[in-house]
C-alpha positions as CSV (number, residue, x, y, z in Angstrom):
1,M,16.9,-17.0,5.1
2,S,16.1,-13.4,4.4
3,Q,13.6,-12.4,1.7
4,I,14.9,-12.0,-1.8
5,V,13.5,-10.4,-4.9
6,L,13.0,-12.3,-8.1
7,R,11.7,-11.1,-11.4
8,R,9.3,-13.0,-13.6
9,G,10.9,-13.7,-16.9
10,L,11.5,-16.4,-19.5
11,S,14.2,-19.1,-19.4
12,G,16.4,-19.8,-22.3
13,S,13.9,-22.4,-23.6
14,G,11.0,-19.8,-23.4
15,Q,9.5,-21.2,-20.2
16,L,8.3,-18.9,-17.5
17,A,10.9,-18.5,-14.8
18,L,11.8,-16.5,-11.7
19,I,15.1,-14.7,-12.1
20,A,17.3,-13.3,-9.4
21,V,17.5,-9.5,-9.6
22,D,20.7,-9.0,-7.5
23,D,23.7,-10.7,-6.0
24,E,21.8,-11.5,-2.7
25,A,19.1,-13.3,-4.6
26,S,21.6,-15.1,-6.8
27,A,23.5,-16.3,-3.7
28,A,20.3,-17.5,-2.1
29,L,19.3,-19.4,-5.1
30,A,22.8,-20.9,-5.5
31,A,22.2,-22.7,-2.2
32,F,19.7,-25.0,-4.0
33,R,20.6,-27.8,-6.4
34,I,19.6,-27.5,-10.0
35,G,16.2,-29.1,-10.4
36,E,15.4,-28.9,-6.7
37,D,12.0,-27.6,-5.8
38,V,12.0,-24.3,-3.9
39,R,8.9,-23.0,-2.1
40,V,8.2,-19.3,-2.6
41,D,5.5,-16.9,-1.4
42,P,5.0,-14.7,-4.4
43,K,4.2,-11.1,-3.5
44,A,5.0,-7.9,-5.4
45,P,7.4,-5.8,-3.4
46,R,5.8,-2.7,-1.9
47,N,6.2,0.5,-3.9
48,A,8.0,2.7,-1.5
49,N,7.2,5.8,-3.6
50,Q,3.5,5.1,-3.4
51,H,3.8,4.5,0.4
52,R,5.5,7.9,0.8
53,L,2.9,9.5,-1.5
54,F,0.2,8.1,0.8
55,F,1.7,9.7,3.9
56,A,2.3,13.0,2.0
57,L,-1.4,12.9,1.0
58,L,-2.4,12.5,4.7
59,N,-0.1,15.3,5.7
60,K,-1.5,17.6,3.0
61,V,-5.1,16.9,4.3
62,V,-3.9,17.8,7.9
63,E,-2.0,20.9,6.7
64,G,-4.8,22.0,4.4
65,G,-7.3,22.2,7.3
66,G,-9.2,19.1,6.3
67,W,-8.5,17.2,9.6
68,E,-8.3,18.6,13.1
69,G,-5.9,16.1,14.6
70,T,-2.7,14.2,13.8
71,I,-1.7,12.3,10.8
72,D,-1.8,9.1,12.9
73,G,-5.4,9.9,13.9
74,L,-6.4,10.6,10.2
75,L,-4.7,7.3,9.2
76,T,-6.8,5.5,11.9
77,A,-10.0,7.2,10.7
78,V,-9.3,6.2,7.1
79,K,-8.6,2.6,8.0
80,L,-11.9,2.5,10.0
81,R,-13.9,4.2,7.3
82,L,-12.6,1.8,4.6
83,G,-13.2,-1.3,6.8
84,H,-9.5,-2.1,7.1
85,I,-10.1,-3.6,10.5
86,E,-10.0,-6.8,12.5
87,R,-12.2,-7.9,15.3
88,V,-10.4,-8.8,18.5
89,D,-12.1,-10.8,21.3
90,C,-11.2,-9.1,24.5
91,G,-12.9,-11.6,26.8
92,R,-15.2,-9.9,29.3
93,Y,-14.8,-6.6,27.4
94,G,-16.3,-8.1,24.3
95,V,-15.2,-7.9,20.7
96,Q,-13.3,-4.7,19.8
97,I,-12.6,-3.4,16.4
98,V,-9.1,-2.3,15.7
99,P,-7.5,-1.0,12.5
100,K,-5.2,-3.4,10.6
101,S,-1.6,-2.5,9.8
102,I,-0.4,-1.2,6.5
103,R,3.3,-1.9,7.3
104,F,5.4,-3.2,4.4
105,S,5.6,-6.6,6.0
106,A,1.9,-6.7,6.8
107,M,0.4,-5.8,3.3
108,A,1.5,-6.8,-0.2
109,Q,1.7,-4.2,-2.9
110,D,-1.5,-5.3,-4.7
111,R,-3.5,-4.9,-1.5
112,F,-1.8,-1.6,-0.7
113,R,-2.5,-0.2,-4.2
114,E,-6.2,-1.0,-3.6
115,F,-6.1,0.5,-0.2
116,F,-4.4,3.6,-1.6
117,D,-6.9,4.1,-4.4
118,R,-9.8,3.8,-1.9
119,A,-8.2,6.1,0.6
120,A,-7.4,8.7,-2.0
121,H,-11.0,8.6,-3.3
122,L,-12.3,8.9,0.3
123,L,-10.0,11.9,1.2
124,L,-10.8,13.7,-2.1
125,T,-14.5,13.2,-2.2
126,Q,-15.5,13.5,1.5
127,D,-16.0,16.9,3.0
128,M,-12.6,17.2,4.6
129,G,-12.7,21.0,4.7
130,L,-9.9,21.2,2.2
131,T,-9.3,24.5,0.5
132,D,-9.4,24.4,-3.3
133,E,-5.6,25.1,-3.3
134,A,-4.9,22.2,-1.0
135,R,-7.1,19.9,-3.1
136,A,-5.3,21.0,-6.3
137,E,-1.9,20.3,-4.7
138,I,-3.1,16.8,-3.6
139,V,-4.4,16.0,-7.1
140,E,-1.2,17.3,-8.7
141,A,0.9,15.1,-6.4
142,L,-1.0,12.0,-7.3
143,E,0.1,10.0,-10.3
144,A,-2.2,9.9,-13.4
145,P,-4.3,6.9,-12.2
146,Y,-5.0,8.7,-9.0
147,R,-6.5,11.9,-10.3
148,D,-9.4,13.5,-8.5
149,P,-12.4,11.1,-8.9
150,R,-14.7,14.1,-9.6
151,E,-12.7,14.7,-12.8
152,R,-13.1,11.0,-13.9
153,A,-16.9,11.3,-13.7
154,A,-17.0,14.4,-16.0
């Protein structure tokens, strides 16, 4: 069965309930008998806009002169700096550190939001060689909760 999206709500009797948000979810739930237990793995769906904003932020850092390399290289560096890593035992080559994935299927929204916040803070507060204009464009692109951390401290 493919994944479906349910919304937290209240049943007619005021009890907490998970409610189908579309026809696909309704059809999937209809396959179960009323009163039958259904196992779910509750995760907030990823915010595609925030994911696109993250890559726009990386792109702006590269375009703004703050990184001499590719967006993929910057993403890898950010993951390593934030400790978003796993250790892989490579046998005789020892344990290697590799960055973890941030794919939609690999990371729930709550974890991505935390990663995004930490990455934005890192990129805006480290000496990335950004011009004031590029920094201002990045800060403007970020939603209110993601304003330049230097402004929060003031």
